[in-house]
N, C-alpha and C positions, 0 to 999 in steps of 0.2 A: 419894276412894279407889276403890279397884279391887272391883267385884263379879264375884264369880267363884260360878257355881255348877257340880253335876256334872251336870247336865242330859245326855241324848245327843243329839248330833246326827247325821242318816241322810244320807247321801253315797249318793247313787245313781250305781252306775256305769254311764254309760249309751254308750260307744264314739261312734264307731266307734275302733280303734287304726290308729296312723301306724308304719309298721316301716319300718326302713333300705332302701332300693330301690340296690341295687350299680351297675343300669343307667344311672342318671345320672349323666352323666360330663360334665367339665367340660374344654375343651383350653387346656392350663395349658402358658406356656415352659419349655422344658428347658435348664439354663445347664449344660454342660460345667464340670470341676473347676478349667480353666485356660484362659487365650485362645491358647496354645500349641496345644492341644488342639481349641477350638475353629475355629481355622485350618487345621490340619490335614484337620478332618471336609469343612468347606467346600473346600478345595483339592482333595481326592476327587471330589466333585459337580460339582465344576468339570471334574476330566479325563471326565468322561463324554459318551459321542458325543450327539447331538441324539438319537438313534432308544432309546438306553438311558433317557434321560430324560424321552420322552414315556410309555414301558413305565411306568416306574416309577413315574411320577406318575398314570396310568390305575389301576392297580393301589392306590395309597395312596387316592385318591380312591373308587375302587369297594369299597374296606373302611371306610371312615370317612365318608361323605358321607350315610347313612342315620343316622348317631348324633349328626350335627352341624348346621346350617342354616348355610350359605355356607361348607362347611370348605374352597374353595378361597380364597376372598376371606381367611378368617382364617390360613392360611397365607402367602399375600403378604403380609400386614400382617406378621406375625413378620418375614421376610425385609427389610421395611424397618427393625427395630430390628437388624440384623445387615449391614445395607450398609456401616458404618465398617470393615468386614475387609474391604471390597473398594476399596477408596478408589485405587489403582492397576491397578481391573481394568477390560473395559469393563462396561458394563450387561449383565448374562444376560436371556436370553429370561423372558418371563413364566412357562412351562413350567419352567424350570430354579430363576427366582428360587420358587414354589412348594413344587418338590420341598426346596431348599436349607431353605425355612423348615420342611417337615415334617420334616427331621432334627435341628430343634431345637424341638419340641413333642411334647408327651406328655397322654395323658388320665390326667384323677386324679377317681375315683370320690369324689365329696366326702361323701357320707351314707352311704361302704360301712360305719363302724362303728358308729354311732348316728345317730338322730334324736329328740331330749328337750329337756328346758329350755323350754315354748313360752309367749308371752304374746299374747293377744288380746285386738282392738280392733275399733271398729265399721269397717266398709271406707267410704271416704269416696264409694262409691254405692251410696245405697239404693234406688234405681228399682229397677222392674219386681217387685218382690217381692209376696207375699201380703200380705193385711194380719196383724199382728200378727208378720210377721217381721222379722230381723235379717241383715245381713248383714254378715261377718267377716273380717280379715284375720288370721291364724295365723302368726305367726313360729316361727322351728324352730333350733337351735342343731343341725348339722348336722357330725360327723366324720368323716373319713376317714385313709387313711392318714398315719401320726406323729402321729397325737391332734393333727391341725391342724381347729380349729373355723371353721365360717362362719356366714352367717345368709342361711336360705331360706326362703319363704314359702306359704302355701295360703292358698286363697280357700273358705266355706265359709257357711252360715246354717243359723241356730237358730230352728225354725217358734216359731207361738204355742202349739204342745204340746209342745215344749222339744225338738224333736228337731234332732239336728246331722244336716247332709248337707254333707259335703266334695266341692269341685270337683276334676274326675279332676286329677290333674297334668298339664301337657304335656312331654313325652318329651324335646323338645331344651331345654337350658339354656344358660344365657349372663351372662357378666359386667358391670357394666356399663363405660361408656368417662370417663378423666377428662374432668372439665368443664375446658375450655382456657379461659385467662386469666379465670379464676374471680377474683373482688375479696376483698380482705383490706381490713379498717378498721383506719388507723392507728393509733387512740388506745386499740382492744381488743387490738390485736399489740401496740404497747409495753407495756399491761398487763400481760399475758401474758409478756413477757420478764424485766419485773421480777420477776412472783412464781417463773421458774424461775432465779432469779440473774443474769440478763443484763441486768445496769446500767451495764458499762461505758463507756467516752468512744467507743471504737470502736462501739458499740451505738448511742447518740445521735447520729453523724455518720452512720452507715449510714439510722437514720429521719430524718435532715434533707433527706436526697437524694428523700426517699418523698412523694406527693401523701398527700392522705386519703385517696383509696382507689388501691390499688394491685395489681399484678397478679405473680404468681412470676416472671415473665420482667423487670419490672421492679427487685424486690428482685435478681435475679439482676443487672441492671446496677451498681446503687448499690453491691453487695457488692466487685464488682468496681473500680467507681472507688475507694471509701475504703480498699482492701487495697493499690492504687497508692501511696496518701500517707501508707501504714505501712510503716516499713522499722525495720533495727534491732532492739533489746532488746524491742519492742513488737508483734512478728511473730508469736512465741508466741502472746500474749496474743489478737492479732488474729485468728489462725487459729482458735481453739478457740473466739472468739466467733462467728466466720464460720459456721463447723459447729455451735455451738447455734442460730441465726438460723435456717438452713435447714432444720437440723430440726423446730424448729416449725412452720415455714411448710407443709413437706411433711406435717407431721400433723395440719393443719387443709385438711382440700381436701374437693372436691366432684365426684360423679360420678353420671352420667346413663344410664339403659336405655332403650332405644327405647320409645318409648310405645306403638307397637302390641303388644308383648310383653305375653305374660300373665302375672298375677304369679306363681304359679308356676314359671316360667321364670327367674325371677330369683334371682341368687345374690351377696352381697356375702361375696368371698372377703379375708383378708387380702392386702393390698398395700404396707404402708411398716411401715418394722423394728420401731415398736411393737409391731404387732400381727403381725410373721410367724407366730408359732406360734398365732394363735387368735383370733377375735373371738368372744368368750363369753359367753352367757347373756344378749339383748337383753331387757329387758322395756321396752316400747312402752309409751306412754299418751298419749291423745289429749287434748291441752293446749288445756283455754279460756283466749284469749286476751281482751284488758280489753275491743278491741271485738267478742267474741260470736265472731270466726271463730276456726278449731281447726288447728293444728300436733301432730304426730305427733314428740315425741322419744322416743329409746330410751337410757337407760344400759346400757354395757355393758362387759367387761373385755377390755382389751387384754394380749395377752401377747406376750410376744418370746422364751418359753424360759426366762427367768429371772427377770424382774418384771410382776409384775399392776399394770396403772392404769385404775381407772375412767376412762370417756369420754362421750362423749355423741353419738349421731345424730340429725337433723333431717329428716324431709320432710314434705311437705304433700300428697302424691301416690302414695308408694312408687315413684315413677319417679326423682323427683329427691333425691338424697341428699347431707345433707353430715355429714362427719367433722369433729368437733370435740374439741378437748383440754379437758379441765376442769382448774383451776387453784386450788392453796391449799393449806394445811395441812391440810386435812382430806380431800383427795382421795387416797386410799389404800385398801387391801384392797377388797372387795366388797361386792356386795349394797346399793348406793345403789339409791334409789326416789324417782320423783317425784313429787310431788301434782300430780294433772290440773288444778289451776289456782293462780292467788297466793292469799294467806292475808294479811289486811292490807297490801296492797300488797307482798308480798314472795312470793320463790320459797320454795317447803320442800322436805326431802329428807329422806327417813329411810335410815339408813344404819349400818354398823358397821364401823369403824374397829378396834375391840380384837381383833377376830376373836372375837367372845365375848357382844357385848352389842345390845341396837338403839340408835341414838341418832338426834337430830333435829337438823335446823340448817336455818338459813333467810338468803336472800340477797338482794340485791337486783338482781344478774347472775347469771344462769343458768350463766354460766363461771366463776364463781368462790365456792369454796367454805371457810369460816376456822374455824367454831367448834361443834362440835355437842356436845349437852347429852345427856347420860344419860336415856333415855325409859324402860324394861325391861330387865329380867334375867331368866335364866333359874330358872325355879320350880317347876316340873312334871319327876317323874321321867323322863320320856321327850323334856327338853329341857336337861339338865342338863350337856352338853358344852358348847353354845353355842345361840343362837338367832338367825335372822334374819328380813329380809322375802320374803316372794313376789311381787315385784312391785309397782305403785301403789297408794295409798290409793284405794279406791270411795268416793263421796259417798253416804252415803242419810240418811234423815229424823233417824235415829239417831245418827248419827255417821261418823264417816270408819271404815271396816271396810278392816282390813288381815289380808291373809294373811299368816301366819308360818311358817317349818319351824323345829323344833326336831331337837337332835341326842343320841341316848342312848344306853344300853347297846348292844354292838356297833356301835356307830356308824350307828345305825339314824335316817333321815330319817323325820321324820312332819309332817304339815301339820299346823299351829293358825291362830288368829285372832284379834286384840283389834280395841277399839273406841277411839275416840278422839274428842275431843270436838272439833266442827263448826271452834267460834269461836279456840278455844286446843289444837290437837292436843297440846301437851305432858302433857294432863290425860288418865289414863288411864282409860277408864269400863268397861270391860268386859273379859273374857279369859274363852277355855276351859279348862277343867281338864282335858280328854279329850283325845285329839287328832281334829282333824278328818275328818282320812284318814290312814291307814298302810298298809304297805305289806303284799298279803296275800301267798296259797301262789304264785296266779300271776304277781305283779309281783315277787316278791322276788329271782330270777334276772335277770342281765345284766350289763353291764360294771363298773358299781359296785352290787354285791348289797343289798337293803335299803332301798332309795332311794326315796320319792314325794317328786317335787318340782314346782314351777309358777314360772313368771318375770312371773304376771299371768292374773287371772281377768275375767269380763264380767257386768254386771248385765241380766238382759232380764226384763222386768217384775217380778217378784217372787222371780224365780228367780237362783240364783247358778250359773254357768257356767264350771268349772273344768277348762280343759287340761291336765293333768299329764303328769310324765316317772316311766317305769317301772325304776327299777335304770339308769337313765344309758344306756337303749338303746333304749325306743322310747314313742309317746304314746299317750294316750288323755284320754276325758273322763268329767268327775260333773257333777253339780248338787245343790244343796242349797239348799233353803227359806228363804227370807231372813228370813223371819218366825221360823223355826225357829231359825235359827243367830243372830238376835239377841235372841229369849229365852232362850236357852240363857248369855248372857250379862249378862241382868239382874238 
């Protein structure tokens, strides 16, 4: 039976506060609305004299080289993506290539609208710290023009006295490069195809062409070979299956930042169709593997402008990231939160498939999720609209501590908490009656008023460190004594 008390828990707002910085900008590719327009732009640049090209390029570099690292190199790389438009023309000079690249490039202020919904995990590097301190990585949802969301990061430390210090972010920001020839596992890929309903003869013929580990180039060659042998009435089916196979492959990919870059320089910006309108609300967790090593996972929501899909990120060092599709009938809605270790040999996840209640599910494979079971329903006045998780469960000696959110009158969001049995998380053994944190007068104004929200907290000693968003605009920090919080749920 759930034990509930009315004891008040004191959350201390300690700051600092992070607000959007519109001066932090990414270089993004500009795509004209048609190929004809692109061809006309290029022909106009090609018609300029060498003197005009040199003068214009100097002006562009003078205006933008203090806003980006290696700006000329980035413009030349952009040209390589446009070279097919000049297949019948002589190779332009390096200066003209960079100038053409500039006409197809623009700046995007990725956090100009909001910097919110944080999660926090211990940093992989804990060297050089004072006794009792902990270095952390903070992930944030950054939102810019068009309400497009990406993931950005900050570094910081919490001291033995529970003081939060954040490292000043680097002004230059960068996106990662796609890892070339990343390997796919054939059995895993085949199972994902089955889960999305692609299991016809064409798909099996393609898989038969592939080795146990294959690259995207290998897959393209296999598709081409099999498509050549499919003619007549099977062509439509084959075409649809080929598109589905490629979509699945391109949605599972790897990226890598320059290892010399600072954590705060790194931005994960939408790069595939399923996430074209946003990578939202990443909930990072440091997951302990069976051998004692750690992998960082993050559940996030991919949004293409119409459909939201829970997906997964994986990294060991915040340099090399894998984007992974999640599959199975339970992969829907928002708010999936992975437990930080296996329980009884299985992965465990909290979720909210029905957009109202918190559910619990288990799986023998982190990629596939099948049968969620009801765990918790709205109960208190401040959460009668719906409840959901606020990040991964935190292991304590008393049980799995889970921060939650509740939506009440006037769509006001508050933070709550509940406690699950360590050995059997299906047992709720404690729950707060009153909100742990509610928006105060200084926090209720923003992009979405009357909201406090978090995507994950951190236990440091006997203190819970909670980074939280204020009205979907900015981010701050609060702390709560663990013993006081647990005592309120006894």
